[in-house]
VEXKEVO-430447 format. One line per 8 residues: for each residue x, y, z of N, C-alpha, C, CB. Coordinates in Angstrom, 2 decimals, always signed. Glycine has a CB too. Layout:
! residues N
X Y Z X Y Z X Y Z X Y Z  ...
END
This chain:
! residues 72
+6.86 -2.38 +17.20 +6.10 -1.92 +15.94 +5.97 -0.50 +16.15 +4.63 -2.63 +15.70  +6.35 +0.18 +15.09 +6.34 +1.68 +15.20 +5.08 +2.22 +14.52 +7.63 +2.32 +14.54  +4.74 +3.48 +14.81 +3.58 +4.17 +14.14 +3.79 +4.25 +12.69 +3.35 +5.59 +14.67  +2.74 +4.19 +11.83 +2.91 +4.19 +10.48 +3.35 +5.66 +10.02 +1.62 +3.69 +9.82  +4.13 +5.74 +8.99 +4.83 +6.89 +8.57 +3.85 +7.63 +7.48 +6.29 +6.46 +7.95  +3.82 +9.02 +7.54 +3.09 +9.81 +6.70 +3.65 +9.70 +5.16 +3.14 +11.24 +7.27  +5.07 +9.63 +5.07 +5.67 +9.47 +3.84 +5.12 +8.31 +2.90 +7.06 +9.28 +4.12  +4.80 +7.13 +3.59 +4.34 +5.96 +2.99 +3.06 +6.06 +2.31 +4.26 +4.97 +3.92
+2.23 +7.22 +2.68 +1.00 +7.50 +2.10 +0.98 +8.23 +0.75 +0.29 +8.23 +3.03  +2.16 +8.83 +0.44 +2.24 +9.65 -0.79 +2.12 +8.81 -1.98 +3.53 +10.42 -0.87  +2.39 +7.58 -1.83 +2.28 +6.75 -3.01 +0.89 +6.28 -3.41 +3.09 +5.59 -2.83  -0.21 +6.58 -2.61 -1.50 +6.05 -2.87 -2.23 +7.20 -3.61 -2.23 +5.57 -1.52  -3.36 +6.72 -4.35 -4.24 +7.57 -4.98 -5.63 +7.46 -4.14 -4.37 +7.18 -6.54  -6.57 +8.39 -4.40 -7.70 +8.41 -3.53 -8.43 +7.18 -3.39 -8.57 +9.36 -3.93  -8.54 +6.32 -4.38 -9.27 +5.01 -4.29 -8.46 +4.10 -3.36 -9.46 +4.33 -5.74  -7.24 +4.05 -3.43 -6.40 +3.18 -2.45 -6.56 +3.76 -1.05 -4.80 +3.17 -2.84
-6.76 +5.02 -0.85 -6.66 +5.55 +0.49 -8.21 +5.26 +1.07 -6.19 +7.26 +0.48  -9.17 +5.37 +0.29 -10.48 +4.85 +0.65 -10.48 +3.30 +1.08 -11.41 +5.06 -0.54  -9.81 +2.60 +0.37 -9.78 +1.17 +0.74 -8.96 +0.93 +2.03 -9.18 +0.34 -0.42  -7.87 +1.70 +2.19 -7.11 +1.70 +3.40 -7.94 +2.15 +4.71 -5.91 +2.62 +3.17  -8.62 +3.20 +4.48 -9.51 +3.60 +5.58 -10.42 +2.60 +6.03 -10.28 +4.72 +5.22  -11.10 +1.99 +5.04 -12.16 +0.98 +5.48 -11.44 -0.07 +6.15 -13.02 +0.37 +4.30  -10.28 -0.59 +5.59 -9.55 -1.76 +6.25 -9.16 -1.45 +7.71 -8.22 -2.10 +5.43  -8.70 -0.11 +7.87 -8.23 +0.27 +9.21 -9.36 +0.33 +10.20 -7.52 +1.60 +9.16
-10.61 +0.89 +9.72 -11.77 +0.93 +10.52 -12.25 -0.42 +11.01 -12.80 +1.58 +9.78  -12.30 -1.36 +10.01 -12.72 -2.73 +10.31 -11.71 -3.22 +11.41 -12.71 -3.69 +8.96  -10.36 -3.02 +11.27 -9.43 -3.55 +12.27 -9.63 -2.91 +13.54 -8.03 -3.39 +11.87  -9.99 -1.59 +13.57 -10.30 -0.95 +14.82 -11.51 -1.56 +15.52 -10.52 +0.51 +14.59  -12.55 -1.85 +14.69 -13.77 -2.45 +15.27 -13.42 -3.91 +15.90 -14.92 -2.58 +14.09  -12.65 -4.64 +15.17 -12.29 -5.95 +15.80 -11.46 -5.81 +17.19 -11.42 -6.79 +14.76  -10.54 -4.88 +17.04 -9.68 -4.60 +18.36 -10.70 -4.22 +19.43 -8.51 -3.33 +18.17  -11.72 -3.34 +19.13 -12.66 -3.00 +20.19 -13.38 -4.18 +20.68 -13.61 -1.98 +19.75
-13.80 -5.10 +19.74 -14.59 -6.23 +20.15 -13.65 -7.17 +21.13 -15.11 -7.03 +18.80  -12.50 -7.32 +20.71 -11.56 -8.01 +21.45 -11.31 -7.53 +22.84 -10.39 -8.00 +20.75  -11.22 -6.23 +22.88 -11.25 -5.52 +24.18 -12.33 -5.75 +25.12 -11.25 -4.19 +23.96  -13.56 -5.61 +24.54 -14.80 -5.84 +25.18 -15.04 -7.33 +25.72 -15.86 -5.46 +24.21  -14.54 -8.16 +25.03 -14.64 -9.68 +25.24 -13.61 -10.19 +26.24 -14.43 -10.45 +23.86  -12.71 -9.32 +26.69 -11.46 -9.50 +27.53 -10.65 -10.61 +26.94 -11.78 -9.82 +29.05  -10.63 -10.71 +25.67 -9.71 -11.71 +24.91 -8.33 -11.01 +24.93 -10.22 -12.05 +23.29  -7.39 -11.83 +24.49 -6.02 -11.39 +24.50 -5.81 -10.47 +23.32 -5.05 -12.58 +24.45
-5.30 -9.22 +23.56 -4.97 -8.32 +22.48 -4.04 -7.35 +22.96 -6.15 -7.65 +21.91  -3.38 -6.54 +21.99 -2.33 -5.64 +22.32 -2.89 -4.19 +22.33 -1.16 -5.81 +21.30  -3.00 -3.62 +23.49 -3.59 -2.30 +23.61 -2.95 -1.18 +22.66 -3.48 -1.88 +25.07  -1.65 -1.39 +22.41 -0.96 -0.32 +21.55 -1.51 -0.43 +19.95 +0.78 -0.56 +21.63  -2.11 -1.50 +19.72 -2.64 -1.53 +18.31 -3.82 -0.62 +18.15 -3.06 -2.96 +17.90  -4.54 -0.47 +19.21 -5.67 +0.56 +19.12 -5.13 +1.90 +18.79 -6.47 +0.67 +20.46  -3.97 +2.33 +19.47 -3.42 +3.66 +19.20 -2.88 +3.70 +17.75 -2.28 +4.02 +20.23  -2.23 +2.63 +17.33 -1.57 +2.69 +16.05 -2.69 +2.69 +14.96 -0.55 +1.48 +15.87
-3.74 +2.08 +15.15 -4.93 +2.09 +14.18 -5.53 +3.36 +14.10 -6.01 +1.12 +14.54  -5.85 +3.99 +15.23 -6.29 +5.42 +15.22 -5.43 +6.43 +14.61 -6.49 +5.85 +16.52  -4.25 +6.15 +14.97 -3.24 +7.12 +14.27 -3.18 +6.99 +12.74 -1.79 +6.86 +14.80  -3.18 +5.74 +12.27 -3.31 +5.45 +10.89 -4.53 +5.99 +10.20 -3.27 +4.08 +10.73  -5.62 +5.85 +10.80 -6.89 +6.44 +10.24 -6.82 +7.97 +10.24 -8.16 +5.98 +11.08  -6.26 +8.60 +11.14 -6.12 +10.11 +11.06 -5.26 +10.48 +9.99 -5.58 +10.72 +12.33  -4.19 +9.74 +9.81 -3.20 +10.08 +8.80 -3.90 +9.93 +7.37 -1.88 +9.12 +8.95  -4.56 +8.79 +7.23 -5.23 +8.54 +5.90 -6.28 +9.68 +5.55 -5.97 +7.10 +5.93
-7.11 +10.03 +6.65 -8.10 +11.02 +6.34 -7.54 +12.44 +6.11 -9.08 +11.05 +7.43  -6.44 +12.74 +6.84 -5.61 +13.96 +6.66 -5.08 +14.07 +5.17 -4.37 +13.94 +7.70  -4.52 +13.04 +4.89 -3.96 +12.93 +3.44 -4.93 +12.92 +2.38 -3.17 +11.71 +3.24  -6.14 +12.29 +2.54 -7.13 +12.33 +1.60 -7.76 +13.71 +1.54 -8.10 +11.30 +1.89  -7.91 +14.39 +2.64 -8.46 +15.77 +2.66 -7.40 +16.66 +1.89 -8.72 +16.30 +4.23  -6.14 +16.62 +2.11 -5.22 +17.36 +1.39 -5.10 +17.13 -0.09 -4.02 +17.16 +1.94  -5.39 +15.93 -0.59 -5.44 +15.57 -1.95 -6.69 +16.25 -2.48 -5.45 +14.03 -2.15  -7.89 +16.08 -1.83 -9.05 +16.84 -2.29 -8.92 +18.37 -2.35 -10.16 +16.53 -1.41
-8.32 +18.83 -1.30 -8.10 +20.30 -1.47 -7.15 +20.80 -2.56 -7.61 +20.81 -0.23  -6.10 +20.02 -2.83 -5.21 +20.28 -4.00 -5.89 +20.30 -5.26 -4.15 +19.31 -4.10  -6.88 +19.22 -5.37 -7.60 +18.94 -6.63 -8.67 +20.14 -6.98 -8.38 +17.50 -6.47  -9.08 +20.71 -5.74 -10.16 +21.81 -5.94 -9.42 +23.17 -6.29 -11.10 +22.01 -4.54  -8.21 +23.15 -5.67 -7.43 +24.39 -5.99 -6.92 +24.36 -7.48 -6.19 +24.52 -4.97  -6.68 +23.19 -7.96 -6.17 +23.14 -9.42 -7.27 +23.45 -10.34 -5.59 +21.74 -9.80  -8.48 +23.05 -10.07 -9.53 +23.24 -10.85 -9.92 +24.73 -10.91 -10.59 +22.41 -10.39  -9.58 +25.52 -9.92 -9.94 +26.97 -9.91 -9.09 +27.69 -10.95 -9.73 +27.62 -8.48
END
């Protein structure tokens, strides 16, 4: 499994990005719970999920910044 690509995010609007952020944060929470309970999980998924969240937040911030600049 490879890390998510930034190019794939360009298809989303702000509402879809918000939904994806919530989904990824829930997934990260469940992975942390699995880790704490010593149940079987893949540690690389923690890295992938954190990476995906950071990409989504960065892309959301760039969209917000562009919309502010267009309004000026």
